[in-house]
Structures are given as C-alpha cells and as structure tokens.
C-alpha positions in Angstrom: 0.0 0.0 0.0 1.6 3.2 -1.1 1.1 6.2 1.2 1.1 9.9 1.0 3.7 11.2 3.6 5.1 14.4 4.8 8.5 15.5 6.0 9.2 18.0 8.8 12.0 18.8 11.1 11.5 18.9 14.8 10.0 22.3 15.4 8.3 24.3 12.7 10.2 23.4 9.5 7.6 23.3 6.7 6.6 20.2 4.8 8.8 19.4 1.8 7.2 18.8 -1.5 8.2 15.9 -3.7 10.1 18.3 -5.9 12.0 20.1 -3.1 15.6 19.1 -2.4 16.1 18.7 1.3 19.0 20.2 3.2 21.7 17.6 3.6 23.3 16.5 6.9 19.9 16.6 8.6 17.3 14.2 10.0 13.6 14.7 9.3 10.5 13.2 10.8 7.8 11.7 8.6 4.3 10.3 8.7 2.6 8.0 6.2 -1.1 7.7 5.6 -1.3 4.3 7.3 -3.3 4.1 10.5 -3.3 1.7 13.5 -5.9 2.3 16.2 -6.4 5.8 14.8 -2.7 6.8 14.8 -0.7 7.5 11.7 2.6 5.5 11.4 5.8 7.5 11.6 9.5 7.3 10.8 12.7 9.4 10.7 14.9 9.8 7.7 18.5 11.1 7.6 19.7 12.8 4.4 23.5 13.1 4.0 25.3 16.3 3.1 26.2 14.9 -0.3 22.6 14.3 -1.4 21.7 15.6 -4.8 18.4 14.7 -6.4 20.0 13.9 -9.7 22.2 11.2 -8.1 20.2 8.4 -6.5 21.7 7.1 -3.3 21.5 3.8 -1.4 18.9 3.5 1.3 19.5 1.7 4.6 16.4 0.8 6.7 17.4 0.6 10.5 14.8 -0.9 12.8 14.8 -0.4 16.6 14.2 -3.1 19.1 11.3 -3.6 21.6 10.6 -0.8 24.1 12.7 1.6 21.9 12.2 4.4 19.3 13.5 5.4 16.0 15.1 8.5 17.6 17.0 6.5 20.1 18.0 3.9 17.4 19.5 6.7 15.4 21.6 7.8 18.4 22.7 4.3 19.4 23.4 2.8 16.0 25.6 5.6 14.7 24.2 5.1 11.2 23.5 8.8 10.5 27.1 9.8 11.2 28.2 6.9 8.9 25.8 8.0 6.2 27.3 11.5 6.2 30.7 10.0 5.5 29.6 7.3 3.1 26.8 9.2 1.3 23.7 7.1 1.8 20.2 7.8 3.1 19.0 6.2 6.4 15.4 5.6 7.4 14.4 4.7 11.0 10.8 3.5 11.2 8.8 3.6 14.5 7.0 0.6 15.9 3.6 0.6 17.5 3.5 1.7 21.1 1.9 4.0 23.7 2.5 7.8 23.1 5.5 7.0 20.9 7.1 4.8 23.6 7.2 1.1 24.5 7.2 0.3 20.8 7.2 -3.2 19.4 7.0 -5.0 16.0 5.0 -7.9 14.8 7.9 -10.2 13.7 5.6 -13.3 13.6 6.7 -14.9 16.8 7.4 -11.7 18.7 6.7 -9.1 20.2 4.2 -7.3 22.5 0.9 -5.7 21.4 2.0 -5.4 17.8 2.3 -9.2 17.5 -0.8 -9.8 19.7 -2.9 -7.5 17.5 -1.4 -8.9 14.2 -0.2 -5.5 13.1 1.1 -5.8 9.5 4.5 -4.4 10.0 5.8 -5.9 6.8 3.4 -3.8 4.9 4.4 -0.8 7.0 8.1 -1.2 6.1 7.2 -1.6 2.4 5.1 1.6 2.7 8.0 3.4 4.3 10.4 2.3 1.5 7.9 3.5 -1.1 7.3 6.8 0.6 11.0 7.6 1.1 11.6 6.6 -2.6 8.8 8.9 -3.8 10.3 11.9 -2.0 14.1 11.4 -2.2 16.3 10.0 -5.0 16.8 6.4 -3.9 18.6 3.8 -5.9 16.1 0.9 -6.0 18.9 -1.6 -6.6 20.6 -0.6 -3.4 18.0 -0.8 -0.6 19.2 -2.6 2.6 17.7 -3.5 6.0 19.1 -4.0 9.4 17.5 -4.3 12.8 18.2 -5.0 16.5 16.4 -7.6 18.7 12.7 -7.4 17.9 13.7 -5.2 15.0 16.1 -7.8 13.8 13.4 -10.4 14.0 11.3 -8.2 11.7 14.3 -7.9 9.4 14.3 -11.7 9.1 10.6 -11.7 8.3 10.8 -8.9 5.8 13.8 -10.5 4.1 11.8 -13.7 3.7 8.5 -12.1 2.6 9.7 -9.1 0.7 13.4 -9.9 -0.1 12.9 -8.9 -3.7 12.9 -5.2 -2.5 16.3 -5.6 -0.8 19.9 -6.0 -1.9 21.0 -7.4 1.5 19.9 -7.6 5.2 21.6 -7.8 8.6 19.6 -8.9 11.7 21.3 -8.4 15.0 20.6 -10.1 18.4 17.5 -11.7 16.7 15.9 -15.1 16.2 14.2 -15.8 12.9 11.6 -18.0 14.6 10.1 -19.2 17.9 7.0 -19.3 20.0 5.4 -17.0 22.6 4.6 -19.9 24.9 4.5 -23.7 25.2 0.9 -23.9 24.0 1.4 -22.0 20.8 2.9 -23.7 17.7 6.4 -22.5 16.7 6.4 -19.7 14.1 9.0 -19.7 11.3 9.4 -17.4 8.4 7.8 -18.4 5.1 10.1 -19.9 2.5 12.0 -17.0 1.1 11.2 -16.2 -2.5 14.5 -14.4 -3.3 18.1 -15.1 -2.6 19.4 -12.4 -0.3 22.9 -11.9 1.2 22.5 -11.9 4.9 24.8 -10.9 7.8 23.8 -12.1 11.3 25.5 -10.6 14.5 24.9 -12.0 18.0 26.6 -11.8 21.4 27.4 -15.2 23.0 26.3 -13.8 26.4 22.9 -12.4 25.2 20.4 -13.2 28.0 17.4 -11.8 26.3 17.6 -13.7 23.0 20.0 -16.4 24.0 22.7 -17.5 21.5 21.8 -21.1 22.3 18.1 -20.5 21.9 15.3 -21.2 24.3 13.8 -18.8 26.9 15.1 -15.4 27.9 17.1 -15.6 31.1 16.2 -12.0 32.0 12.5 -11.7 31.1 11.4 -14.9 32.8 8.6 -15.6 30.2 7.6 -18.8 28.4 8.7 -17.3 25.0 11.2 -19.4 23.2 13.7 -18.4 20.5 15.5 -20.3 17.8 19.3 -20.9 18.5 21.5 -18.8 16.3 22.7 -22.0 14.6 19.1 -22.8 13.5 18.6 -19.2 12.3 21.7 -19.3 10.2 20.9 -22.8 8.9 17.5 -21.5 7.7 19.2 -18.9 5.5 22.1 -21.1 4.4 19.6 -23.6 3.1 17.3 -21.1 1.3 20.2 -19.0 0.0 21.7 -22.1 -1.5 25.1 -21.2 0.0 27.9 -23.7 0.3 27.4 -26.0 3.3 31.1 -25.9 4.5 31.9 -22.5 5.9 35.1 -20.6 6.3 36.0 -19.3 9.8 38.0 -16.3 10.7 38.8 -14.6 14.1 39.0 -10.9 14.7 39.6 -8.6 17.7 42.0 -10.9 19.5 39.7 -13.8 18.8 36.7 -12.2 20.6 34.8 -12.1 17.3 34.3 -15.4 15.3 33.3 -14.8 11.7 31.7 -17.8 9.9 31.0 -17.3 6.2 28.9 -19.6 4.0 29.8 -18.4 0.5 27.1 -18.2 -2.1 27.2 -21.0 -4.7 27.1 -20.0 -8.4 23.4 -19.5 -7.9 23.3 -18.7 -4.2 23.9 -15.8 -1.8 26.4 -15.4 1.1 25.4 -15.8 4.8 27.8 -14.4 7.4 27.7 -14.9 11.2 29.5 -12.6 13.6 29.6 -14.3 17.0 30.8 -11.8 19.6 32.3 -13.5 22.6 31.1 -12.2 25.9 28.7 -9.6 24.4 25.2 -9.3 25.8 22.0 -7.8 24.5 23.2 -4.3 23.4 23.8 -2.8 20.0 27.5 -3.6 19.4 28.5 -0.1 18.3 30.7 2.7 19.5 27.9 4.2 21.6 28.7 1.4 24.0 32.1 0.0 22.9 33.8 3.4 23.2 33.2 3.1 26.9 35.2 -0.2 27.3 38.7 -0.3 28.8 41.4 0.8 26.3 42.8 -2.7 26.5 39.5 -4.4 25.7 39.7 -6.0 22.2 36.1 -4.9 21.5 36.8 -1.2 22.3 35.3 0.9 19.4 33.9 -2.2 17.7 31.4 -0.7 15.3 28.5 -2.9 14.0 27.3 -0.1 11.6 30.7 0.0 9.9 30.8 -3.8 9.5 27.2 -3.9 8.2 27.7 -1.1 5.7 30.9 -2.8 4.4 28.8 -5.9 3.8 26.0 -3.9 2.2 27.7 -1.4 -0.1 29.1 -3.7 -2.8 25.8 -5.6 -3.2 23.0 -4.7 -5.6 19.5 -6.2 -5.9 
C-alpha cells in the first residue's frame, strides 16, 4: 500500500514537496497515511550532506528493538554519522506503542501488542520504503535493511517475505523463529522467494535472546527463540550457500566470523559471534566506553554492516 507522507524537522520546519531538495546532513521526521488504532505511522529519515536529487543514493532501513524508538536507534546505532561519511540515506521506522514509547514490532513470533494484534509491520516497512523513494532520490537496486532484537526479528521476516525489495539484510541479536509460549505452535518465516545476502550478528552472552536459543534468562517468560545455529541454517539452506563455511577470528579472537559463501546460484550468509557480548547494539555508543585494553573497544557494527551492504545490488 503506497502512502502519502510528509516531512518536517522537529519544530516548525515546513513540509517538503516531492520536488523540493532537502537540506543535507539533517534528520527529518515523517508520517505516512497508514493508521493503526487511529494513529498514523511514523518514521525518521537522515539525508547526508552529499545528497543531490540527480544522483540516486543507497537506502538503509534501520529498525529499533522492543521498548525503543526510531530517535534512540539513530543515536545508538551511529548510522546517520556513517551515512554522512559514506553518502547514503538512512530511514528509521517507528514501531507501535503508547504515546510514541514502549514500541514493538510484529515479527511473527514476537513481540508485544504489535504481535498480539497482528499488526502488518511488513506492509508498513514496504510503505516506508515506497514513501521515502517517492520523496528522495533512492537507488532501487541498493536498498538494505538491518534491525536489532525485535527489529532484527522483523528484518528476518521482511527478508523472507519481501526480499525482492532488498539487496542485503543484517539482523542483530535476533531469532528468525520461535513461539510465545508452550501452548502456541512454533512460528517460522515463510520460504524466502528471493536469494538475499545476509549478515547475522549476535553476542554469546545475550540473556534476552540467547545465543543457544530457548527462553530469555532475564525476562522470565515462556517465550522461546531459535538458536543462532538454527537461524543461520535456515538462511544457508534457502540462499543455496555452500554447506562448508570458512572461519576467521577478529579482535584478539573475541569475534568469530563464519562465512557460508554463495554458490554460483546462491547468496552469502555471514555470522559474527561476539564472545562475551550481551543484548546491546555492538557499536561505538557502547564499545567506546570499554577499557582501552579491551579487544572490543570501538567495535562498530554499523561500519561492518555497511561494508557488507555497499558492494551488493539487488
């Protein structure tokens, strides 16, 4: 469902027309004409200083986790600063919540009221991509998606259901499938219709979405998640990647990188397993605070993800 949207900066910046070229190096808010419980859905979009309407740019969709917001995801992920250096557009959609807070996504098996109400967040993300592309000059062959936790789960779902819109995807700290309780059948993504390069990143000490799968150690609920191994196996199979991976270690062996290369008719799947890392976005917002001697100091997920994305086209 395509939607009519409007851009405005925080404050009284006027709406931009489709023909107006926005000021670069700035983040705008936006609404689309798609309503849930009477509220119009919203997102933020960052336009880099190098933006020119005559030169289409890549678009990266960055999806926040549960209980979070697009605004905070922009701060924590560092993608807007990276976009200014690398010259791409970033969009940060907002999930469904209360007064713009406590927001969740319906990723199929998780989470919150969005999943309980069956909110069609796949359609919302598709609407956001269409809306941004109607107002900014976006290269349709270079649209990417990444998300954290519940947002990463939605990234898995979107890649399976609408992968033809993406050139690559990168879910972080997220399970592709699971079940909300013992009495509900396990949910798994539908069979992907498109081969899509995929990067997975997960901390081995994640106690919310455990690396080994199963229940959250922190939330004490009956919800169950797939192990990371099952999530990656799902994509290796459907991407027709080679079954025998290569393994490399980075950051004084704190990061194990497992790569299943795409076969002649397949697509790569890459897993970054971060030893000792918990349920936080693994970027400089947090890693810059580590001890100078820590091998993970200044580890930057956004840089790694963008390096994976930027050479790939749909």
